[in-house]
Every structure is written in C-alpha cells, then in structure tokens.
FIMI-718989 format. One record per atom (N, C-alpha, C, O): residue number from 1; residue in three letters; atom name; x, y, z. Coordinates in nm, 2 decimals, always signed. Layout:
residues N
SITE resi resn name      X      Y      Z
SITE  NUM  ALA   CA      X      Y      Z
...
***
This chain:
residues 105
SITE resi resn name      X      Y      Z
SITE    1  MET    N  +0.36  +2.87  -0.69
SITE    1  MET   CA  +0.45  +2.75  -0.69
SITE    1  MET    C  +0.50  +2.73  -0.83
SITE    1  MET    O  +0.43  +2.74  -0.93
SITE    2  GLU    N  +0.63  +2.70  -0.84
SITE    2  GLU   CA  +0.69  +2.67  -0.97
SITE    2  GLU    C  +0.65  +2.54  -1.03
SITE    2  GLU    O  +0.60  +2.45  -0.95
SITE    3  ILE    N  +0.66  +2.53  -1.16
SITE    3  ILE   CA  +0.62  +2.40  -1.23
SITE    3  ILE    C  +0.69  +2.28  -1.17
SITE    3  ILE    O  +0.63  +2.18  -1.15
SITE    4  LYS    N  +0.82  +2.29  -1.16
SITE    4  LYS   CA  +0.90  +2.18  -1.11
SITE    4  LYS    C  +0.86  +2.13  -0.97
SITE    4  LYS    O  +0.85  +2.02  -0.94
SITE    5  GLU    N  +0.83  +2.23  -0.89
SITE    5  GLU   CA  +0.78  +2.20  -0.75
SITE    5  GLU    C  +0.64  +2.13  -0.75
SITE    5  GLU    O  +0.62  +2.04  -0.68
SITE    6  MET    N  +0.56  +2.18  -0.84
SITE    6  MET   CA  +0.43  +2.12  -0.86
SITE    6  MET    C  +0.44  +1.98  -0.91
SITE    6  MET    O  +0.36  +1.89  -0.86
SITE    7  GLN    N  +0.53  +1.96  -1.00
SITE    7  GLN   CA  +0.55  +1.82  -1.05
SITE    7  GLN    C  +0.60  +1.73  -0.94
SITE    7  GLN    O  +0.55  +1.61  -0.94
SITE    8  LYS    N  +0.68  +1.77  -0.85
SITE    8  LYS   CA  +0.73  +1.69  -0.74
SITE    8  LYS    C  +0.61  +1.65  -0.65
SITE    8  LYS    O  +0.60  +1.54  -0.61
SITE    9  TYR    N  +0.52  +1.75  -0.62
SITE    9  TYR   CA  +0.41  +1.72  -0.54
SITE    9  TYR    C  +0.31  +1.63  -0.61
SITE    9  TYR    O  +0.24  +1.55  -0.55
SITE   10  GLN    N  +0.30  +1.64  -0.74
SITE   10  GLN   CA  +0.21  +1.55  -0.82
SITE   10  GLN    C  +0.26  +1.41  -0.81
SITE   10  GLN    O  +0.18  +1.31  -0.80
SITE   11  LEU    N  +0.39  +1.39  -0.82
SITE   11  LEU   CA  +0.45  +1.25  -0.81
SITE   11  LEU    C  +0.43  +1.20  -0.67
SITE   11  LEU    O  +0.40  +1.08  -0.66
SITE   12  ARG    N  +0.43  +1.28  -0.57
SITE   12  ARG   CA  +0.41  +1.23  -0.43
SITE   12  ARG    C  +0.26  +1.19  -0.42
SITE   12  ARG    O  +0.22  +1.09  -0.36
SITE   13  ALA    N  +0.17  +1.28  -0.48
SITE   13  ALA   CA  +0.03  +1.25  -0.47
SITE   13  ALA    C  +0.00  +1.12  -0.55
SITE   13  ALA    O  -0.09  +1.04  -0.50
SITE   14  ASP    N  +0.07  +1.09  -0.66
SITE   14  ASP   CA  +0.05  +0.97  -0.73
SITE   14  ASP    C  +0.08  +0.84  -0.64
SITE   14  ASP    O  +0.01  +0.74  -0.65
SITE   15  ILE    N  +0.18  +0.85  -0.56
SITE   15  ILE   CA  +0.21  +0.74  -0.47
SITE   15  ILE    C  +0.11  +0.73  -0.36
SITE   15  ILE    O  +0.06  +0.62  -0.33
SITE   16  LEU    N  +0.06  +0.84  -0.31
SITE   16  LEU   CA  -0.05  +0.83  -0.21
SITE   16  LEU    C  -0.18  +0.78  -0.27
SITE   16  LEU    O  -0.25  +0.71  -0.20
SITE   17  LYS    N  -0.20  +0.81  -0.39
SITE   17  LYS   CA  -0.32  +0.76  -0.46
SITE   17  LYS    C  -0.31  +0.61  -0.48
SITE   17  LYS    O  -0.41  +0.54  -0.46
SITE   18  ALA    N  -0.19  +0.56  -0.50
SITE   18  ALA   CA  -0.18  +0.41  -0.51
SITE   18  ALA    C  -0.21  +0.34  -0.38
SITE   18  ALA    O  -0.25  +0.23  -0.37
SITE   19  LEU    N  -0.18  +0.41  -0.27
SITE   19  LEU   CA  -0.21  +0.36  -0.14
SITE   19  LEU    C  -0.35  +0.38  -0.09
SITE   19  LEU    O  -0.39  +0.33  +0.01
SITE   20  SER    N  -0.43  +0.46  -0.16
SITE   20  SER   CA  -0.56  +0.51  -0.11
SITE   20  SER    C  -0.67  +0.41  -0.14
SITE   20  SER    O  -0.78  +0.45  -0.17
SITE   21  HIS    N  -0.65  +0.29  -0.12
SITE   21  HIS   CA  -0.75  +0.18  -0.13
SITE   21  HIS    C  -0.73  +0.08  -0.01
SITE   21  HIS    O  -0.62  +0.04  +0.01
SITE   22  PRO    N  -0.84  +0.05  +0.06
SITE   22  PRO   CA  -0.82  -0.05  +0.17
SITE   22  PRO    C  -0.75  -0.17  +0.13
SITE   22  PRO    O  -0.67  -0.22  +0.21
SITE   23  SER    N  -0.78  -0.23  +0.02
SITE   23  SER   CA  -0.71  -0.36  -0.02
SITE   23  SER    C  -0.56  -0.33  -0.05
SITE   23  SER    O  -0.48  -0.42  -0.01
SITE   24  ARG    N  -0.53  -0.22  -0.10
SITE   24  ARG   CA  -0.38  -0.20  -0.13
SITE   24  ARG    C  -0.31  -0.17  +0.00
SITE   24  ARG    O  -0.20  -0.21  +0.02
SITE   25  LEU    N  -0.38  -0.10  +0.10
SITE   25  LEU   CA  -0.31  -0.08  +0.23
SITE   25  LEU    C  -0.30  -0.22  +0.30
SITE   25  LEU    O  -0.19  -0.25  +0.36
SITE   26  PHE    N  -0.39  -0.31  +0.28
SITE   26  PHE   CA  -0.39  -0.44  +0.34
SITE   26  PHE    C  -0.27  -0.52  +0.28
SITE   26  PHE    O  -0.19  -0.58  +0.35
SITE   27  ILE    N  -0.25  -0.51  +0.15
SITE   27  ILE   CA  -0.14  -0.57  +0.08
SITE   27  ILE    C  -0.01  -0.52  +0.13
SITE   27  ILE    O  +0.09  -0.60  +0.15
SITE   28  VAL    N  +0.01  -0.39  +0.14
SITE   28  VAL   CA  +0.13  -0.33  +0.19
SITE   28  VAL    C  +0.16  -0.37  +0.33
SITE   28  VAL    O  +0.27  -0.40  +0.36
SITE   29  ASN    N  +0.06  -0.38  +0.41
SITE   29  ASN   CA  +0.08  -0.43  +0.55
SITE   29  ASN    C  +0.12  -0.58  +0.55
SITE   29  ASN    O  +0.21  -0.62  +0.62
SITE   30  MET    N  +0.06  -0.66  +0.46
SITE   30  MET   CA  +0.11  -0.80  +0.45
SITE   30  MET    C  +0.25  -0.81  +0.41
SITE   30  MET    O  +0.33  -0.89  +0.46
SITE   31  LEU    N  +0.29  -0.73  +0.31
SITE   31  LEU   CA  +0.42  -0.74  +0.25
SITE   31  LEU    C  +0.53  -0.68  +0.34
SITE   31  LEU    O  +0.65  -0.70  +0.33
SITE   32  SER    N  +0.48  -0.59  +0.44
SITE   32  SER   CA  +0.57  -0.54  +0.53
SITE   32  SER    C  +0.62  -0.64  +0.63
SITE   32  SER    O  +0.73  -0.63  +0.69
SITE   33  GLU    N  +0.55  -0.75  +0.65
SITE   33  GLU   CA  +0.58  -0.86  +0.74
SITE   33  GLU    C  +0.68  -0.95  +0.67
SITE   33  GLU    O  +0.78  -1.00  +0.73
SITE   34  LYS    N  +0.65  -0.99  +0.54
SITE   34  LYS   CA  +0.73  -1.08  +0.46
SITE   34  LYS    C  +0.68  -1.08  +0.32
SITE   34  LYS    O  +0.57  -1.04  +0.29
SITE   35  GLU    N  +0.76  -1.14  +0.23
SITE   35  GLU   CA  +0.72  -1.15  +0.09
SITE   35  GLU    C  +0.61  -1.26  +0.08
SITE   35  GLU    O  +0.60  -1.35  +0.16
SITE   36  HIS    N  +0.52  -1.24  -0.02
SITE   36  HIS   CA  +0.41  -1.34  -0.04
SITE   36  HIS    C  +0.40  -1.36  -0.19
SITE   36  HIS    O  +0.43  -1.28  -0.28
SITE   37  CYS    N  +0.35  -1.48  -0.22
SITE   37  CYS   CA  +0.32  -1.51  -0.36
SITE   37  CYS    C  +0.18  -1.45  -0.38
SITE   37  CYS    O  +0.10  -1.43  -0.29
SITE   38  VAL    N  +0.14  -1.43  -0.51
SITE   38  VAL   CA  +0.01  -1.38  -0.54
SITE   38  VAL    C  -0.10  -1.47  -0.49
SITE   38  VAL    O  -0.21  -1.42  -0.45
SITE   39  CYS    N  -0.08  -1.60  -0.49
SITE   39  CYS   CA  -0.18  -1.69  -0.44
SITE   39  CYS    C  -0.21  -1.67  -0.29
SITE   39  CYS    O  -0.32  -1.68  -0.25
SITE   40  ASP    N  -0.10  -1.64  -0.21
SITE   40  ASP   CA  -0.13  -1.62  -0.07
SITE   40  ASP    C  -0.20  -1.49  -0.05
SITE   40  ASP    O  -0.29  -1.48  +0.03
SITE   41  ILE    N  -0.17  -1.39  -0.13
SITE   41  ILE   CA  -0.23  -1.26  -0.12
SITE   41  ILE    C  -0.38  -1.27  -0.15
SITE   41  ILE    O  -0.47  -1.22  -0.08
SITE   42  THR    N  -0.41  -1.35  -0.26
SITE   42  THR   CA  -0.55  -1.37  -0.30
SITE   42  THR    C  -0.63  -1.44  -0.20
SITE   42  THR    O  -0.74  -1.41  -0.17
SITE   43  LYS    N  -0.57  -1.54  -0.13
SITE   43  LYS   CA  -0.64  -1.61  -0.02
SITE   43  LYS    C  -0.67  -1.52  +0.10
SITE   43  LYS    O  -0.78  -1.53  +0.15
SITE   44  LYS    N  -0.57  -1.44  +0.13
SITE   44  LYS   CA  -0.59  -1.36  +0.25
SITE   44  LYS    C  -0.69  -1.25  +0.23
SITE   44  LYS    O  -0.77  -1.21  +0.32
SITE   45  ILE    N  -0.69  -1.19  +0.11
SITE   45  ILE   CA  -0.77  -1.07  +0.08
SITE   45  ILE    C  -0.91  -1.12  +0.04
SITE   45  ILE    O  -1.01  -1.04  +0.04
SITE   46  GLU    N  -0.92  -1.24  -0.01
SITE   46  GLU   CA  -1.05  -1.30  -0.04
SITE   46  GLU    C  -1.12  -1.23  -0.16
SITE   46  GLU    O  -1.24  -1.22  -0.16
SITE   47  PHE    N  -1.04  -1.19  -0.26
SITE   47  PHE   CA  -1.09  -1.14  -0.39
SITE   47  PHE    C  -1.04  -1.23  -0.50
SITE   47  PHE    O  -0.95  -1.31  -0.47
SITE   48  ASP    N  -1.10  -1.22  -0.61
SITE   48  ASP   CA  -1.05  -1.31  -0.73
SITE   48  ASP    C  -0.92  -1.25  -0.77
SITE   48  ASP    O  -0.88  -1.14  -0.74
SITE   49  ILE    N  -0.84  -1.34  -0.84
SITE   49  ILE   CA  -0.71  -1.31  -0.87
SITE   49  ILE    C  -0.69  -1.19  -0.97
SITE   49  ILE    O  -0.59  -1.12  -0.96
SITE   50  SER    N  -0.79  -1.17  -1.05
SITE   50  SER   CA  -0.78  -1.05  -1.14
SITE   50  SER    C  -0.79  -0.92  -1.07
SITE   50  SER    O  -0.72  -0.83  -1.10
SITE   51  THR    N  -0.88  -0.91  -0.96
SITE   51  THR   CA  -0.89  -0.79  -0.88
SITE   51  THR    C  -0.76  -0.77  -0.80
SITE   51  THR    O  -0.71  -0.66  -0.80
SITE   52  VAL    N  -0.71  -0.88  -0.74
SITE   52  VAL   CA  -0.58  -0.87  -0.67
SITE   52  VAL    C  -0.47  -0.82  -0.76
SITE   52  VAL    O  -0.38  -0.74  -0.72
SITE   53  SER    N  -0.46  -0.88  -0.88
SITE   53  SER   CA  -0.36  -0.84  -0.98
SITE   53  SER    C  -0.36  -0.70  -1.01
SITE   53  SER    O  -0.26  -0.63  -1.03
SITE   54  ARG    N  -0.49  -0.64  -1.03
SITE   54  ARG   CA  -0.50  -0.50  -1.06
SITE   54  ARG    C  -0.44  -0.41  -0.94
SITE   54  ARG    O  -0.37  -0.32  -0.96
SITE   55  HIS    N  -0.47  -0.45  -0.82
SITE   55  HIS   CA  -0.42  -0.38  -0.70
SITE   55  HIS    C  -0.27  -0.39  -0.70
SITE   55  HIS    O  -0.20  -0.29  -0.67
SITE   56  LEU    N  -0.22  -0.51  -0.72
SITE   56  LEU   CA  -0.07  -0.53  -0.72
SITE   56  LEU    C  -0.01  -0.45  -0.83
SITE   56  LEU    O  +0.10  -0.39  -0.81
SITE   57  ASP    N  -0.07  -0.44  -0.94
SITE   57  ASP   CA  -0.01  -0.36  -1.05
SITE   57  ASP    C  -0.01  -0.21  -1.02
SITE   57  ASP    O  +0.09  -0.15  -1.06
SITE   58  LYS    N  -0.11  -0.16  -0.96
SITE   58  LYS   CA  -0.11  -0.02  -0.92
SITE   58  LYS    C  +0.01  +0.01  -0.82
SITE   58  LYS    O  +0.08  +0.11  -0.83
SITE   59  LEU    N  +0.02  -0.08  -0.72
SITE   59  LEU   CA  +0.13  -0.07  -0.63
SITE   59  LEU    C  +0.27  -0.08  -0.69
SITE   59  LEU    O  +0.36  -0.01  -0.66
SITE   60  LYS    N  +0.28  -0.17  -0.79
SITE   60  LYS   CA  +0.41  -0.19  -0.86
SITE   60  LYS    C  +0.44  -0.06  -0.95
SITE   60  LYS    O  +0.55  -0.02  -0.95
SITE   61  GLN    N  +0.34  -0.01  -1.02
SITE   61  GLN   CA  +0.36  +0.11  -1.10
SITE   61  GLN    C  +0.40  +0.23  -1.02
SITE   61  GLN    O  +0.47  +0.31  -1.07
SITE   62  ALA    N  +0.36  +0.23  -0.90
SITE   62  ALA   CA  +0.39  +0.35  -0.81
SITE   62  ALA    C  +0.53  +0.32  -0.75
SITE   62  ALA    O  +0.58  +0.41  -0.68
SITE   63  GLY    N  +0.59  +0.21  -0.77
SITE   63  GLY   CA  +0.73  +0.18  -0.71
SITE   63  GLY    C  +0.72  +0.14  -0.57
SITE   63  GLY    O  +0.83  +0.14  -0.50
SITE   64  ILE    N  +0.61  +0.10  -0.52
SITE   64  ILE   CA  +0.59  +0.06  -0.38
SITE   64  ILE    C  +0.63  -0.09  -0.36
SITE   64  ILE    O  +0.69  -0.12  -0.25
SITE   65  ILE    N  +0.60  -0.17  -0.45
SITE   65  ILE   CA  +0.63  -0.31  -0.44
SITE   65  ILE    C  +0.71  -0.36  -0.57
SITE   65  ILE    O  +0.71  -0.29  -0.67
SITE   66  GLU    N  +0.77  -0.48  -0.56
SITE   66  GLU   CA  +0.83  -0.54  -0.68
SITE   66  GLU    C  +0.79  -0.68  -0.68
SITE   66  GLU    O  +0.75  -0.73  -0.58
SITE   67  ARG    N  +0.81  -0.74  -0.79
SITE   67  ARG   CA  +0.78  -0.88  -0.81
SITE   67  ARG    C  +0.89  -0.96  -0.88
SITE   67  ARG    O  +0.97  -0.90  -0.95
SITE   68  ARG    N  +0.89  -1.09  -0.85
SITE   68  ARG   CA  +0.99  -1.17  -0.92
SITE   68  ARG    C  +0.91  -1.31  -0.94
SITE   68  ARG    O  +0.82  -1.35  -0.87
SITE   69  LYS    N  +0.96  -1.38  -1.04
SITE   69  LYS   CA  +0.91  -1.51  -1.07
SITE   69  LYS    C  +1.00  -1.62  -1.01
SITE   69  LYS    O  +1.12  -1.61  -1.03
SITE   70  GLU    N  +0.94  -1.72  -0.95
SITE   70  GLU   CA  +1.01  -1.84  -0.91
SITE   70  GLU    C  +0.93  -1.96  -0.97
SITE   70  GLU    O  +0.83  -2.00  -0.92
SITE   71  GLY    N  +0.98  -2.00  -1.09
SITE   71  GLY   CA  +0.90  -2.11  -1.16
SITE   71  GLY    C  +0.77  -2.05  -1.21
SITE   71  GLY    O  +0.77  -1.95  -1.28
SITE   72  THR    N  +0.66  -2.11  -1.16
SITE   72  THR   CA  +0.53  -2.06  -1.20
SITE   72  THR    C  +0.47  -1.96  -1.10
SITE   72  THR    O  +0.37  -1.90  -1.13
SITE   73  MET    N  +0.54  -1.94  -0.99
SITE   73  MET   CA  +0.49  -1.85  -0.88
SITE   73  MET    C  +0.54  -1.71  -0.90
SITE   73  MET    O  +0.66  -1.69  -0.94
SITE   74  VAL    N  +0.46  -1.61  -0.87
SITE   74  VAL   CA  +0.50  -1.47  -0.87
SITE   74  VAL    C  +0.50  -1.43  -0.73
SITE   74  VAL    O  +0.40  -1.44  -0.65
SITE   75  ILE    N  +0.62  -1.38  -0.69
SITE   75  ILE   CA  +0.64  -1.34  -0.55
SITE   75  ILE    C  +0.65  -1.19  -0.54
SITE   75  ILE    O  +0.72  -1.13  -0.62
SITE   76  TYR    N  +0.58  -1.13  -0.45
SITE   76  TYR   CA  +0.58  -0.99  -0.43
SITE   76  TYR    C  +0.65  -0.95  -0.30
SITE   76  TYR    O  +0.64  -1.02  -0.20
SITE   77  THR    N  +0.73  -0.84  -0.30
SITE   77  THR   CA  +0.79  -0.79  -0.18
SITE   77  THR    C  +0.77  -0.64  -0.18
SITE   77  THR    O  +0.75  -0.57  -0.28
SITE   78  LEU    N  +0.78  -0.58  -0.06
SITE   78  LEU   CA  +0.77  -0.44  -0.04
SITE   78  LEU    C  +0.90  -0.38  -0.07
SITE   78  LEU    O  +1.00  -0.41  -0.01
SITE   79  GLN    N  +0.90  -0.30  -0.18
SITE   79  GLN   CA  +1.02  -0.23  -0.22
SITE   79  GLN    C  +1.06  -0.11  -0.13
SITE   79  GLN    O  +1.18  -0.09  -0.11
SITE   80  MET    N  +0.96  -0.04  -0.09
SITE   80  MET   CA  +0.98  +0.08  +0.00
SITE   80  MET    C  +0.96  +0.04  +0.14
SITE   80  MET    O  +0.85  +0.05  +0.19
SITE   81  GLN    N  +1.06  +0.00  +0.21
SITE   81  GLN   CA  +1.05  -0.04  +0.35
SITE   81  GLN    C  +1.01  +0.07  +0.44
SITE   81  GLN    O  +0.96  +0.04  +0.55
SITE   82  CYS    N  +1.02  +0.19  +0.40
SITE   82  CYS   CA  +0.98  +0.31  +0.48
SITE   82  CYS    C  +0.83  +0.30  +0.50
SITE   82  CYS    O  +0.77  +0.36  +0.59
SITE   83  LEU    N  +0.76  +0.23  +0.42
SITE   83  LEU   CA  +0.61  +0.22  +0.43
SITE   83  LEU    C  +0.57  +0.11  +0.53
SITE   83  LEU    O  +0.45  +0.09  +0.56
SITE   84  SER    N  +0.66  +0.03  +0.58
SITE   84  SER   CA  +0.63  -0.08  +0.66
SITE   84  SER    C  +0.56  -0.03  +0.79
SITE   84  SER    O  +0.48  -0.10  +0.85
SITE   85  GLY    N  +0.58  +0.10  +0.83
SITE   85  GLY   CA  +0.51  +0.15  +0.95
SITE   85  GLY    C  +0.39  +0.23  +0.92
SITE   85  GLY    O  +0.34  +0.30  +1.01
SITE   86  ILE    N  +0.34  +0.23  +0.80
SITE   86  ILE   CA  +0.23  +0.32  +0.76
SITE   86  ILE    C  +0.10  +0.29  +0.84
SITE   86  ILE    O  +0.03  +0.38  +0.87
SITE   87  SER    N  +0.08  +0.16  +0.86
SITE   87  SER   CA  -0.04  +0.12  +0.93
SITE   87  SER    C  -0.04  +0.18  +1.08
SITE   87  SER    O  -0.14  +0.23  +1.12
SITE   88  GLN    N  +0.07  +0.17  +1.14
SITE   88  GLN   CA  +0.08  +0.22  +1.28
SITE   88  GLN    C  +0.07  +0.38  +1.28
SITE   88  GLN    O  +0.01  +0.44  +1.36
SITE   89  CYS    N  +0.13  +0.44  +1.18
SITE   89  CYS   CA  +0.12  +0.58  +1.17
SITE   89  CYS    C  -0.03  +0.63  +1.15
SITE   89  CYS    O  -0.08  +0.72  +1.21
SITE   90  ILE    N  -0.10  +0.55  +1.06
SITE   90  ILE   CA  -0.24  +0.59  +1.04
SITE   90  ILE    C  -0.33  +0.56  +1.16
SITE   90  ILE    O  -0.42  +0.64  +1.20
SITE   91  GLU    N  -0.29  +0.45  +1.23
SITE   91  GLU   CA  -0.36  +0.42  +1.36
SITE   91  GLU    C  -0.34  +0.53  +1.46
SITE   91  GLU    O  -0.44  +0.57  +1.53
SITE   92  ASN    N  -0.22  +0.59  +1.47
SITE   92  ASN   CA  -0.19  +0.70  +1.56
SITE   92  ASN    C  -0.27  +0.82  +1.53
SITE   92  ASN    O  -0.33  +0.89  +1.61
SITE   93  VAL    N  -0.29  +0.85  +1.40
SITE   93  VAL   CA  -0.37  +0.97  +1.35
SITE   93  VAL    C  -0.51  +0.94  +1.39
SITE   93  VAL    O  -0.58  +1.03  +1.44
SITE   94  LEU    N  -0.56  +0.82  +1.37
SITE   94  LEU   CA  -0.71  +0.79  +1.40
SITE   94  LEU    C  -0.73  +0.80  +1.55
SITE   94  LEU    O  -0.83  +0.85  +1.59
SITE   95  LYS    N  -0.64  +0.75  +1.63
SITE   95  LYS   CA  -0.65  +0.76  +1.77
SITE   95  LYS    C  -0.65  +0.91  +1.82
SITE   95  LYS    O  -0.74  +0.94  +1.90
SITE   96  GLN    N  -0.56  +0.99  +1.77
SITE   96  GLN   CA  -0.56  +1.13  +1.80
SITE   96  GLN    C  -0.69  +1.20  +1.76
SITE   96  GLN    O  -0.74  +1.28  +1.84
SITE   97  LYS    N  -0.74  +1.16  +1.65
SITE   97  LYS   CA  -0.86  +1.22  +1.60
SITE   97  LYS    C  -0.98  +1.18  +1.69
SITE   97  LYS    O  -1.06  +1.27  +1.72
SITE   98  ALA    N  -0.98  +1.06  +1.72
SITE   98  ALA   CA  -1.09  +1.01  +1.81
SITE   98  ALA    C  -1.09  +1.08  +1.95
SITE   98  ALA    O  -1.19  +1.11  +2.00
SITE   99  GLU    N  -0.97  +1.10  +2.00
SITE   99  GLU   CA  -0.95  +1.17  +2.13
SITE   99  GLU    C  -1.00  +1.31  +2.12
SITE   99  GLU    O  -1.06  +1.36  +2.21
SITE  100  LYS    N  -0.97  +1.38  +2.01
SITE  100  LYS   CA  -1.02  +1.52  +1.99
SITE  100  LYS    C  -1.17  +1.52  +1.98
SITE  100  LYS    O  -1.23  +1.61  +2.04
SITE  101  LEU    N  -1.23  +1.43  +1.90
SITE  101  LEU   CA  -1.37  +1.42  +1.89
SITE  101  LEU    C  -1.44  +1.39  +2.02
SITE  101  LEU    O  -1.54  +1.44  +2.05
SITE  102  SER    N  -1.38  +1.30  +2.10
SITE  102  SER   CA  -1.43  +1.26  +2.23
SITE  102  SER    C  -1.43  +1.38  +2.33
SITE  102  SER    O  -1.52  +1.39  +2.41
SITE  103  ALA    N  -1.33  +1.46  +2.32
SITE  103  ALA   CA  -1.32  +1.57  +2.41
SITE  103  ALA    C  -1.42  +1.68  +2.37
SITE  103  ALA    O  -1.46  +1.75  +2.46
SITE  104  LEU    N  -1.47  +1.68  +2.25
SITE  104  LEU   CA  -1.57  +1.78  +2.21
SITE  104  LEU    C  -1.71  +1.73  +2.25
SITE  104  LEU    O  -1.80  +1.81  +2.27
SITE  105  ILE    N  -1.73  +1.60  +2.27
SITE  105  ILE   CA  -1.87  +1.55  +2.30
SITE  105  ILE    C  -1.89  +1.56  +2.45
SITE  105  ILE    O  -2.00  +1.51  +2.49
***
C-alpha cells in the first residue's frame, strides 16, 4: 500500500476512533435528531460536564459535530448528516450477527 493511501485510511480510522465510545455514539444519536445545548446533553448522558465536554471535543476534532454560542449557551449540531443512520446500521449488523450465532447453536 502506498503512503498516501495509508494516510487516507489512517484519517478514516481516526474518525472511527472518535465514534468508538458508547457515550460518543449516544451523543451522535442525540444530535442526529436535533441540535442540543451542552446542558441538555449532560442531563441526558448523566455525566459531569467536564466528561461530556471531553467527548464533545473528540467528536468536534474529528469533524463530526460543530458548535456555536448563543449567549452563554453552547449549542452542538451534527455536522456529518451521513452519520445520522449509524445507530440503525450498527443495529442491523448486531441483528445479523445474532442470527448467525443463533443458527450455530
């Protein structure tokens, strides 16, 4: 594999790494429905604001979400709408995997 091609795959892996935490998948799912302020996300996810902020920062650095300020509130939106169906895609994979395992038993 050429270096440029490897670099492309590394960038893709970096995005997947940003998604590879249950809390971040939950946040992406929340934001796929509508934008939320950090206070709403913190209430829903039931972690302290510093933990939620770290998760949001990882998603933002990966280019998955964006934020804007409205007065004192910070509002987050899903920047990559193509990820709005990721939960359903993962559910389909899990269902297929369960069916295969069930057939073996």
